[in-house]
Every structure is written in C-alpha cells, then in structure tokens.
N, CA, C and O atoms as a GROMACS GRO file, in nm:
protein
  400
    1MET      N    1   3.445  -1.370  -0.675
    1MET     CA    2   3.352  -1.262  -0.691
    1MET      C    3   3.212  -1.311  -0.652
    1MET      O    4   3.173  -1.422  -0.688
    2ALA      N    5   3.140  -1.229  -0.580
    2ALA     CA    6   3.007  -1.266  -0.532
    2ALA      C    7   2.907  -1.267  -0.647
    2ALA      O    8   2.917  -1.190  -0.742
    3ARG      N    9   2.813  -1.355  -0.635
    3ARG     CA   10   2.709  -1.368  -0.736
    3ARG      C   11   2.602  -1.263  -0.709
    3ARG      O   12   2.565  -1.240  -0.594
    4ASN      N   13   2.552  -1.201  -0.813
    4ASN     CA   14   2.444  -1.104  -0.799
    4ASN      C   15   2.311  -1.178  -0.799
    4ASN      O   16   2.278  -1.248  -0.895
    5TYR      N   17   2.237  -1.163  -0.691
    5TYR     CA   18   2.108  -1.230  -0.678
    5TYR      C   19   1.999  -1.126  -0.668
    5TYR      O   20   2.011  -1.031  -0.590
    6THR      N   21   1.895  -1.142  -0.746
    6THR     CA   22   1.783  -1.050  -0.743
    6THR      C   23   1.656  -1.128  -0.710
    6THR      O   24   1.624  -1.226  -0.777
    7GLN      N   25   1.584  -1.084  -0.607
    7GLN     CA   26   1.459  -1.150  -0.573
    7GLN      C   27   1.351  -1.100  -0.668
    7GLN      O   28   1.322  -0.980  -0.673
    8VAL      N   29   1.293  -1.193  -0.744
    8VAL     CA   30   1.196  -1.154  -0.845
    8VAL      C   31   1.057  -1.210  -0.818
    8VAL      O   32   0.963  -1.178  -0.891
    9GLU      N   33   1.043  -1.293  -0.715
    9GLU     CA   34   0.913  -1.355  -0.688
    9GLU      C   35   0.806  -1.251  -0.658
    9GLU      O   36   0.690  -1.268  -0.697
   10HIS      N   37   0.843  -1.144  -0.589
   10HIS     CA   38   0.743  -1.043  -0.554
   10HIS      C   39   0.701  -0.959  -0.675
   10HIS      O   40   0.602  -0.886  -0.668
   11LEU      N   41   0.775  -0.969  -0.786
   11LEU     CA   42   0.740  -0.896  -0.908
   11LEU      C   43   0.650  -0.976  -1.001
   11LEU      O   44   0.605  -0.923  -1.103
   12SER      N   45   0.621  -1.100  -0.968
   12SER     CA   46   0.554  -1.190  -1.063
   12SER      C   47   0.416  -1.140  -1.105
   12SER      O   48   0.381  -1.150  -1.222
   13ALA      N   49   0.338  -1.086  -1.013
   13ALA     CA   50   0.203  -1.039  -1.049
   13ALA      C   51   0.212  -0.924  -1.150
   13ALA      O   52   0.138  -0.922  -1.248
   14GLU      N   53   0.302  -0.831  -1.125
   14GLU     CA   54   0.318  -0.717  -1.217
   14GLU      C   55   0.372  -0.763  -1.352
   14GLU      O   56   0.331  -0.713  -1.456
   15ILE      N   57   0.465  -0.858  -1.350
   15ILE     CA   58   0.523  -0.908  -1.475
   15ILE      C   59   0.416  -0.977  -1.559
   15ILE      O   60   0.410  -0.955  -1.680
   16PHE      N   61   0.332  -1.059  -1.498
   16PHE     CA   62   0.227  -1.128  -1.574
   16PHE      C   63   0.121  -1.030  -1.624
   16PHE      O   64   0.064  -1.051  -1.732
   17ARG      N   65   0.095  -0.924  -1.548
   17ARG     CA   66   0.001  -0.823  -1.596
   17ARG      C   67   0.057  -0.753  -1.719
   17ARG      O   68  -0.015  -0.733  -1.817
   18ARG      N   69   0.185  -0.717  -1.714
   18ARG     CA   70   0.247  -0.650  -1.829
   18ARG      C   71   0.258  -0.744  -1.948
   18ARG      O   72   0.244  -0.702  -2.063
   19LYS      N   73   0.284  -0.872  -1.920
   19LYS     CA   74   0.294  -0.970  -2.029
   19LYS      C   75   0.159  -0.989  -2.098
   19LYS      O   76   0.154  -1.003  -2.220
   20SER      N   77   0.050  -0.988  -2.021
   20SER     CA   78  -0.082  -1.004  -2.081
   20SER      C   79  -0.124  -0.879  -2.159
   20SER      O   80  -0.208  -0.887  -2.248
   21SER      N   81  -0.066  -0.764  -2.124
   21SER     CA   82  -0.098  -0.642  -2.199
   21SER      C   83  -0.022  -0.633  -2.330
   21SER      O   84  -0.048  -0.544  -2.410
   22GLY      N   85   0.073  -0.725  -2.354
   22GLY     CA   86   0.137  -0.732  -2.484
   22GLY      C   87   0.285  -0.698  -2.487
   22GLY      O   88   0.345  -0.699  -2.595
   23GLU      N   89   0.346  -0.669  -2.373
   23GLU     CA   90   0.489  -0.639  -2.373
   23GLU      C   91   0.569  -0.767  -2.390
   23GLU      O   92   0.525  -0.875  -2.351
   24THR      N   93   0.686  -0.754  -2.449
   24THR     CA   94   0.772  -0.871  -2.470
   24THR      C   95   0.852  -0.898  -2.343
   24THR      O   96   0.865  -0.812  -2.256
   25ASN      N   97   0.906  -1.019  -2.336
   25ASN     CA   98   0.990  -1.054  -2.221
   25ASN      C   99   1.111  -0.963  -2.212
   25ASN      O  100   1.151  -0.923  -2.103
   26ARG      N  101   1.170  -0.931  -2.326
   26ARG     CA  102   1.290  -0.848  -2.327
   26ARG      C  103   1.260  -0.708  -2.274
   26ARG      O  104   1.338  -0.653  -2.197
   27GLN      N  105   1.147  -0.651  -2.313
   27GLN     CA  106   1.111  -0.517  -2.266
   27GLN      C  107   1.088  -0.516  -2.114
   27GLN      O  108   1.132  -0.425  -2.044
   28ILE      N  109   1.020  -0.618  -2.067
   28ILE     CA  110   0.993  -0.628  -1.923
   28ILE      C  111   1.124  -0.645  -1.846
   28ILE      O  112   1.146  -0.581  -1.743
   29ALA      N  113   1.212  -0.733  -1.896
   29ALA     CA  114   1.340  -0.758  -1.830
   29ALA      C  115   1.424  -0.632  -1.824
   29ALA      O  116   1.486  -0.603  -1.722
   30GLU      N  117   1.428  -0.557  -1.933
   30GLU     CA  118   1.508  -0.434  -1.935
   30GLU      C  119   1.452  -0.330  -1.839
   30GLU      O  120   1.528  -0.255  -1.778
   31SER      N  121   1.320  -0.323  -1.825
   31SER     CA  122   1.263  -0.223  -1.735
   31SER      C  123   1.293  -0.254  -1.588
   31SER      O  124   1.301  -0.161  -1.507
   32TYR      N  125   1.309  -0.381  -1.553
   32TYR     CA  126   1.341  -0.419  -1.415
   32TYR      C  127   1.490  -0.445  -1.396
   32TYR      O  128   1.531  -0.487  -1.287
   33HIS      N  129   1.572  -0.422  -1.497
   33HIS     CA  130   1.717  -0.445  -1.493
   33HIS      C  131   1.748  -0.591  -1.462
   33HIS      O  132   1.837  -0.621  -1.382
   34LEU      N  133   1.675  -0.681  -1.525
   34LEU     CA  134   1.697  -0.824  -1.512
   34LEU      C  135   1.749  -0.878  -1.644
   34LEU      O  136   1.734  -0.815  -1.749
   35SER      N  137   1.811  -0.996  -1.638
   35SER     CA  138   1.849  -1.060  -1.763
   35SER      C  139   1.727  -1.134  -1.819
   35SER      O  140   1.631  -1.161  -1.747
   36LEU      N  141   1.733  -1.165  -1.946
   36LEU     CA  142   1.622  -1.235  -2.010
   36LEU      C  143   1.605  -1.374  -1.950
   36LEU      O  144   1.492  -1.423  -1.937
   37GLN      N  145   1.716  -1.438  -1.912
   37GLN     CA  146   1.709  -1.572  -1.852
   37GLN      C  147   1.642  -1.566  -1.714
   37GLN      O  148   1.567  -1.658  -1.679
   38GLN      N  149   1.668  -1.461  -1.638
   38GLN     CA  150   1.602  -1.449  -1.507
   38GLN      C  151   1.451  -1.438  -1.524
   38GLN      O  152   1.375  -1.500  -1.450
   39LEU      N  153   1.409  -1.359  -1.621
   39LEU     CA  154   1.266  -1.341  -1.644
   39LEU      C  155   1.202  -1.470  -1.695
   39LEU      O  156   1.093  -1.507  -1.650
   40LYS      N  157   1.269  -1.537  -1.788
   40LYS     CA  158   1.214  -1.663  -1.838
   40LYS      C  159   1.206  -1.768  -1.727
   40LYS      O  160   1.109  -1.844  -1.721
   41GLY      N  161   1.307  -1.771  -1.640
   41GLY     CA  162   1.304  -1.864  -1.528
   41GLY      C  163   1.188  -1.836  -1.434
   41GLY      O  164   1.123  -1.929  -1.386
   42LEU      N  165   1.164  -1.709  -1.407
   42LEU     CA  166   1.051  -1.671  -1.321
   42LEU      C  167   0.919  -1.715  -1.382
   42LEU      O  168   0.834  -1.773  -1.314
   43ILE      N  169   0.902  -1.689  -1.510
   43ILE     CA  170   0.777  -1.726  -1.578
   43ILE      C  171   0.759  -1.877  -1.577
   43ILE      O  172   0.649  -1.927  -1.557
   44LYS      N  173   0.869  -1.950  -1.600
   44LYS     CA  174   0.862  -2.096  -1.600
   44LYS      C  175   0.823  -2.149  -1.462
   44LYS      O  176   0.739  -2.238  -1.451
   45ARG      N  177   0.884  -2.093  -1.356
   45ARG     CA  178   0.851  -2.138  -1.220
   45ARG      C  179   0.706  -2.108  -1.184
   45ARG      O  180   0.638  -2.192  -1.126
   46GLN      N  181   0.659  -1.988  -1.218
   46GLN     CA  182   0.522  -1.951  -1.184
   46GLN      C  183   0.421  -2.035  -1.261
   46GLN      O  184   0.318  -2.074  -1.206
   47ASN      N  185   0.450  -2.064  -1.389
   47ASN     CA  186   0.360  -2.149  -1.467
   47ASN      C  187   0.356  -2.290  -1.410
   47ASN      O  188   0.250  -2.352  -1.405
   48ARG      N  189   0.473  -2.342  -1.366
   48ARG     CA  190   0.478  -2.476  -1.307
   48ARG      C  191   0.397  -2.479  -1.177
   48ARG      O  192   0.322  -2.574  -1.154
   49LYS      N  193   0.412  -2.376  -1.094
   49LYS     CA  194   0.334  -2.370  -0.970
   49LYS      C  195   0.184  -2.365  -0.999
   49LYS      O  196   0.105  -2.430  -0.931
   50GLY      N  197   0.146  -2.287  -1.101
   50GLY     CA  198   0.004  -2.279  -1.139
   50GLY      C  199  -0.051  -2.412  -1.185
   50GLY      O  200  -0.163  -2.449  -1.149
   51ARG      N  201   0.028  -2.485  -1.265
   51ARG     CA  202  -0.017  -2.618  -1.311
   51ARG      C  203  -0.032  -2.714  -1.195
   51ARG      O  204  -0.129  -2.790  -1.189
   52LEU      N  205   0.063  -2.710  -1.101
   52LEU     CA  206   0.055  -2.800  -0.986
   52LEU      C  207  -0.068  -2.769  -0.900
   52LEU      O  208  -0.134  -2.861  -0.852
   53ILE      N  209  -0.097  -2.642  -0.881
   53ILE     CA  210  -0.214  -2.604  -0.801
   53ILE      C  211  -0.342  -2.648  -0.870
   53ILE      O  212  -0.435  -2.694  -0.803
   54GLU      N  213  -0.348  -2.636  -1.002
   54GLU     CA  214  -0.467  -2.681  -1.076
   54GLU      C  215  -0.487  -2.831  -1.063
   54GLU      O  216  -0.601  -2.878  -1.062
   55GLN      N  217  -0.378  -2.906  -1.052
   55GLN     CA  218  -0.387  -3.051  -1.039
   55GLN      C  219  -0.418  -3.095  -0.896
   55GLN      O  220  -0.435  -3.214  -0.869
   56GLY      N  221  -0.425  -2.999  -0.805
   56GLY     CA  222  -0.462  -3.032  -0.668
   56GLY      C  223  -0.345  -3.043  -0.573
   56GLY      O  224  -0.364  -3.084  -0.458
   57TYR      N  225  -0.226  -3.008  -0.616
   57TYR     CA  226  -0.108  -3.016  -0.530
   57TYR      C  227  -0.112  -2.902  -0.429
   57TYR      O  228  -0.146  -2.789  -0.464
   58ILE      N  229  -0.077  -2.930  -0.306
   58ILE     CA  230  -0.073  -2.829  -0.201
   58ILE      C  231   0.071  -2.784  -0.184
   58ILE      O  232   0.159  -2.866  -0.154
   59LEU      N  233   0.097  -2.655  -0.205
   59LEU     CA  234   0.232  -2.603  -0.191
   59LEU      C  235   0.271  -2.602  -0.044
   59LEU      O  236   0.193  -2.560   0.041
   60ARG      N  237   0.392  -2.648  -0.016
   60ARG     CA  238   0.441  -2.652   0.121
   60ARG      C  239   0.571  -2.574   0.131
   60ARG      O  240   0.638  -2.550   0.032
   61ARG      N  241   0.604  -2.536   0.254
   61ARG     CA  242   0.730  -2.466   0.277
   61ARG      C  243   0.846  -2.558   0.249
   61ARG      O  244   0.837  -2.680   0.269
   62LYS      N  245   0.956  -2.502   0.204
   62LYS     CA  246   1.076  -2.580   0.183
   62LYS      C  247   1.148  -2.595   0.316
   62LYS      O  248   1.130  -2.515   0.408
   63GLY      N  249   1.230  -2.697   0.325
   63GLY     CA  250   1.312  -2.715   0.443
   63GLY      C  251   1.250  -2.809   0.545
   63GLY      O  252   1.145  -2.870   0.522
   64ARG      N  253   1.317  -2.817   0.657
   64ARG     CA  254   1.274  -2.906   0.763
   64ARG      C  255   1.147  -2.852   0.828
   64ARG      O  256   1.139  -2.732   0.857
   65PRO      N  257   1.048  -2.938   0.852
   65PRO     CA  258   0.924  -2.891   0.915
   65PRO      C  259   0.948  -2.846   1.059
   65PRO      O  260   1.038  -2.894   1.127
   66LEU      N  261   0.866  -2.752   1.104
   66LEU     CA  262   0.877  -2.702   1.239
   66LEU      C  263   0.826  -2.806   1.338
   66LEU      O  264   0.742  -2.890   1.305
   67ARG      N  265   0.878  -2.800   1.460
   67ARG     CA  266   0.838  -2.897   1.562
   67ARG      C  267   0.721  -2.842   1.641
   67ARG      O  268   0.738  -2.781   1.747
   68LYS      N  269   0.601  -2.862   1.589
   68LYS     CA  270   0.481  -2.815   1.657
   68LYS      C  271   0.446  -2.904   1.776
   68LYS      O  272   0.395  -2.857   1.877
   69ASP      N  273   0.476  -3.033   1.763
   69ASP     CA  274   0.442  -3.123   1.872
   69ASP      C  275   0.522  -3.092   1.997
   69ASP      O  276   0.475  -3.118   2.108
   70ALA      N  277   0.641  -3.036   1.983
   70ALA     CA  278   0.719  -2.996   2.101
   70ALA      C  279   0.648  -2.882   2.173
   70ALA      O  280   0.648  -2.877   2.296
   71ASP      N  281   0.588  -2.792   2.098
   71ASP     CA  282   0.513  -2.683   2.159
   71ASP      C  283   0.392  -2.737   2.234
   71ASP      O  284   0.360  -2.690   2.343
   72GLU      N  285   0.324  -2.834   2.176
   72GLU     CA  286   0.209  -2.895   2.243
   72GLU      C  287   0.253  -2.967   2.369
   72GLU      O  288   0.187  -2.961   2.473
   73LEU      N  289   0.367  -3.036   2.359
   73LEU     CA  290   0.419  -3.108   2.474
   73LEU      C  291   0.454  -3.010   2.586
   73LEU      O  292   0.426  -3.036   2.703
   74THR      N  293   0.515  -2.899   2.551
   74THR     CA  294   0.549  -2.798   2.651
   74THR      C  295   0.423  -2.740   2.714
   74THR      O  296   0.418  -2.719   2.836
   75ALA      N  297   0.321  -2.715   2.633
   75ALA     CA  298   0.196  -2.662   2.686
   75ALA      C  299   0.131  -2.761   2.782
   75ALA      O  300   0.080  -2.721   2.887
   76LEU      N  301   0.133  -2.889   2.748
   76LEU     CA  302   0.075  -2.991   2.836
   76LEU      C  303   0.153  -3.001   2.967
   76LEU      O  304   0.094  -3.015   3.074
   77ARG      N  305   0.285  -2.995   2.958
   77ARG     CA  306   0.366  -3.000   3.080
   77ARG      C  307   0.337  -2.880   3.170
   77ARG      O  308   0.324  -2.894   3.292
   78ASN      N  309   0.328  -2.763   3.110
   78ASN     CA  310   0.298  -2.643   3.189
   78ASN      C  311   0.161  -2.654   3.254
   78ASN      O  312   0.144  -2.614   3.370
   79GLU      N  313   0.063  -2.707   3.182
   79GLU     CA  314  -0.071  -2.724   3.238
   79GLU      C  315  -0.068  -2.824   3.353
   79GLU      O  316  -0.136  -2.804   3.454
   80CYS      N  317   0.008  -2.930   3.337
   80CYS     CA  318   0.020  -3.031   3.442
   80CYS      C  319   0.081  -2.970   3.568
   80CYS      O  320   0.035  -2.996   3.679
   81ILE      N  321   0.185  -2.891   3.552
   81ILE     CA  322   0.249  -2.825   3.666
   81ILE      C  323   0.152  -2.730   3.735
   81ILE      O  324   0.145  -2.726   3.858
   82GLU      N  325   0.076  -2.655   3.656
   82GLU     CA  326  -0.021  -2.561   3.712
   82GLU      C  327  -0.130  -2.635   3.791
   82GLU      O  328  -0.168  -2.592   3.900
   83LEU      N  329  -0.178  -2.747   3.736
   83LEU     CA  330  -0.282  -2.824   3.806
   83LEU      C  331  -0.228  -2.885   3.935
   83LEU      O  332  -0.300  -2.891   4.035
   84ARG      N  333  -0.104  -2.931   3.935
   84ARG     CA  334  -0.045  -2.984   4.057
   84ARG      C  335  -0.034  -2.877   4.164
   84ARG      O  336  -0.059  -2.902   4.282
   85MET      N  337   0.004  -2.756   4.122
   85MET     CA  338   0.012  -2.645   4.218
   85MET      C  339  -0.125  -2.614   4.276
   85MET      O  340  -0.136  -2.590   4.396
   86ARG      N  341  -0.228  -2.615   4.195
   86ARG     CA  342  -0.364  -2.588   4.244
   86ARG      C  343  -0.410  -2.694   4.343
   86ARG      O  344  -0.466  -2.662   4.448
   87THR      N  345  -0.384  -2.821   4.309
   87THR     CA  346  -0.426  -2.928   4.401
   87THR      C  347  -0.351  -2.918   4.533
   87THR      O  348  -0.407  -2.945   4.639
   88GLU      N  349  -0.224  -2.880   4.528
   88GLU     CA  350  -0.148  -2.864   4.651
   88GLU      C  351  -0.206  -2.752   4.738
   88GLU      O  352  -0.218  -2.766   4.859
   89VAL      N  353  -0.243  -2.641   4.674
   89VAL     CA  354  -0.303  -2.530   4.748
   89VAL      C  355  -0.437  -2.573   4.808
   89VAL      O  356  -0.465  -2.540   4.923
   90LEU      N  357  -0.519  -2.645   4.732
   90LEU     CA  358  -0.649  -2.690   4.783
   90LEU      C  359  -0.632  -2.790   4.897
   90LEU      O  360  -0.708  -2.786   4.994
   91ARG      N  361  -0.534  -2.879   4.887
   91ARG     CA  362  -0.509  -2.975   4.995
   91ARG      C  363  -0.467  -2.903   5.123
   91ARG      O  364  -0.512  -2.936   5.232
   92ASN      N  365  -0.379  -2.804   5.106
   92ASN     CA  366  -0.337  -2.726   5.224
   92ASN      C  367  -0.456  -2.655   5.286
   92ASN      O  368  -0.469  -2.650   5.409
   93PHE      N  369  -0.542  -2.599   5.203
   93PHE     CA  370  -0.660  -2.529   5.254
   93PHE      C  371  -0.752  -2.625   5.329
   93PHE      O  372  -0.801  -2.593   5.437
   94LEU      N  373  -0.776  -2.742   5.270
   94LEU     CA  374  -0.865  -2.839   5.334
   94LEU      C  375  -0.805  -2.892   5.464
   94LEU      O  376  -0.877  -2.916   5.560
   95SER      N  377  -0.674  -2.912   5.466
   95SER     CA  378  -0.613  -2.961   5.590
   95SER      C  379  -0.619  -2.855   5.699
   95SER      O  380  -0.636  -2.888   5.817
   96GLU      N  381  -0.605  -2.728   5.661
   96GLU     CA  382  -0.618  -2.620   5.759
   96GLU      C  383  -0.762  -2.605   5.807
   96GLU      O  384  -0.786  -2.569   5.922
   97ALA      N  385  -0.857  -2.632   5.720
   97ALA     CA  386  -0.998  -2.622   5.758
   97ALA      C  387  -1.042  -2.742   5.839
   97ALA      O  388  -1.150  -2.738   5.898
   98GLY      N  389  -0.962  -2.847   5.846
   98GLY     CA  390  -0.993  -2.964   5.927
   98GLY      C  391  -1.076  -3.068   5.856
   98GLY      O  392  -1.136  -3.152   5.922
   99ARG      N  393  -1.081  -3.065   5.728
   99ARG     CA  394  -1.162  -3.163   5.655
   99ARG      C  395  -1.085  -3.291   5.627
   99ARG      O  396  -1.146  -3.394   5.598
  100ARG      N  397  -0.956  -3.288   5.635
  100ARG     CA  398  -0.878  -3.407   5.604
  100ARG      C  399  -0.798  -3.452   5.720
  100ARG      O  400  -0.727  -3.552   5.711
   0.00000   0.00000   0.00000
C-alpha cells in the first residue's frame, strides 16, 4: 500500500501565525487534516532551521550540486569559436584587399 505524503512546508507561515494566536497543535492539525506527529515534525524542523540561521549557517540545496563550471566552459568554447570565425573573415578580407 502506498504511503500518504502531504507537503506541509508551504503551510509553515500560516501554522506559526495560528500557533502564536493561541491555537493548540491538535486544533491546527485537525483543520489541515494532518496528524499531530506531522505537525510536530514540521514545527521541529522549522525551529531547527531558525536556530541554524541565527547561528550563521547558510541553508543549501540538498543533493548533488549543479555543474556551473561546465556552463562556463561551454560559454568560453563558444566564444573561442566565434572569435576564430571573425579572425578568419578579417584575414580573408585583408587578403582580398591586398594587405597581406
């Protein structure tokens, strides 16, 4: 049987606003059709992220980093090809004009 997964990260601002206004975790969880453990887990994760940010930690994306240097390398290669084409055109022009 498939596991039921609910994305709750986008609800965090609203949940913390309701929590600060005095609603209980159980009331908030029931209104969003979440279990109490899901709500507690969300609050725990958000509090941990807040503490890390206060300590100066920079949040980064999960997973393997993107290959930006490959994009730079491709851009440099394309620029090199373009410059070679320009020099070839200029050499042809100068040879036709009789300067070389």
